[in-house]
N, C-alpha and C positions, 0 to 999 in steps of 0.2 A: 306648333310652339311659335309665339310670338318672339321676334329679334329685336324689335324696338318696343322702346318704353317710354313712359311720361312720367317724371317725379313729379308728386305732388305731396304737398304739407296739409292736413284739413285736421282743426279741431288738434292742433300739437302732435300729431301724429304723421310722421312720415312715411309714404308706400310709394311703389314703383311699379307703375300701370304698367300693363303690356298693352299696347296699340294693337287692336283687332280689324282687320277689313270685316266691314258689314257688307258691303257691294263693292263692285269694283270701280267706285267713285267717292264711298264713303267709308271712312275710317274712324273709331272711337277708342278712347281708353278704358279700359275695362275696371270699373270700378265695383270691385265686388266687397261687400259688407259681411256679408252671410259668412260666418264662423271665423270672424276675426271680433272677440268681445269687447278689446279695448279700445280699436277703433268706432265700434259702435258706440259703447259708452259714451268715451270722449265726443261724438258727434250729437248724441241725446241729450248730453251736458249744455256745450253751445246752442243746439237749437233751441232747447229751453228757455233761454234769455232771449228768443225772436219770436217767440209765438204768443199772438194776441191774446190779453187776459181774458177775453170774454170767449176763447174756445171751450166748447162743450165734449167735445171727443174727436178722437183721432180715428180715421179710415185708413188702411194701406191694403196693398194688394197681395195674396199669396204669392211666393213666399219670402222673396227676398227682403222683404219689409218690414217682416214681422219682428225679427230681434230689435231694429231701431223703434219701430212703435212700443214695443214692450218697454224698452229704456226709457224711451222719452213719454211716454205714459207714468213710469213710476217716479220721473223727475219732475212731473207737473202735477204729481199727487193724485193722479186719476186711478178709479178701482179698476177701469176696462178701457179696451179701444175694440175695433169693429176691424174685422179684416173680411176682405171681397176674396171668395173664393174659388178656385179655378174651374170647379165642375160642383153642379148642384148634389149635395149629399144628402143621405136617405133620412137625416135628422131634420132634414129644413121642410119647414111649411111654409107655405104662401113665399116662395123663394121668387125673385125678381134677377135677371140676368142682363147682360148686353154680351156683344161681340165686337172685339177690337181688332188692329193690326198694328205691332208695335215694332219699331225698329231692332229689339234685341231679343225679340222671342219669333223663331220661324211659325208661318202659319197664321190661322186664325186665333184670337185667343177668347175664351169666354169667361167673364168674371162675375159672380153670382153672389149675392145677399140673402139671408134667410131672412121671414118676414120678421122674426123677433129684430136682428140688427136694424131693418128698415124702421121699425116702430122707434127704435134707440135714435135714430138720426134725424127723425121727422121733429120740424121746429127748431132745430138745434143748430150752433155755429161748430160746422165740420171743417177739421183739418184734414185735407188729403194729403198723404204723406207716401213718399216713394223712396226708392235707393237711387234713383237715376238722379245723375247731375249733368 
């Protein structure tokens, strides 16, 4: 349990973020939007004002970015957004994936896109969206 906190006000919402040790030399304030619908919607409304007008599609990573992508897509009048999944799913055809190491996820993380979503992104102006700040 964290005993240090960072006070943050973002998009008019005040939150007390626990300061977590990532390594013995690195600590971060844990900004977790997942499960906080008021914060997620407020952030989406503020972000929508900053998104380039020529943005065609939003791409986010599973899981924590999904609520923000959904609210942001709704604010921008987009009918859909794309999610890079953490594993290849049975329904995916011609899936592509990359492996990466994140400071907030232990071990190697795999991100996968269904071939249908790859086609949705081709030639488009894509906004990469994550919940990490």
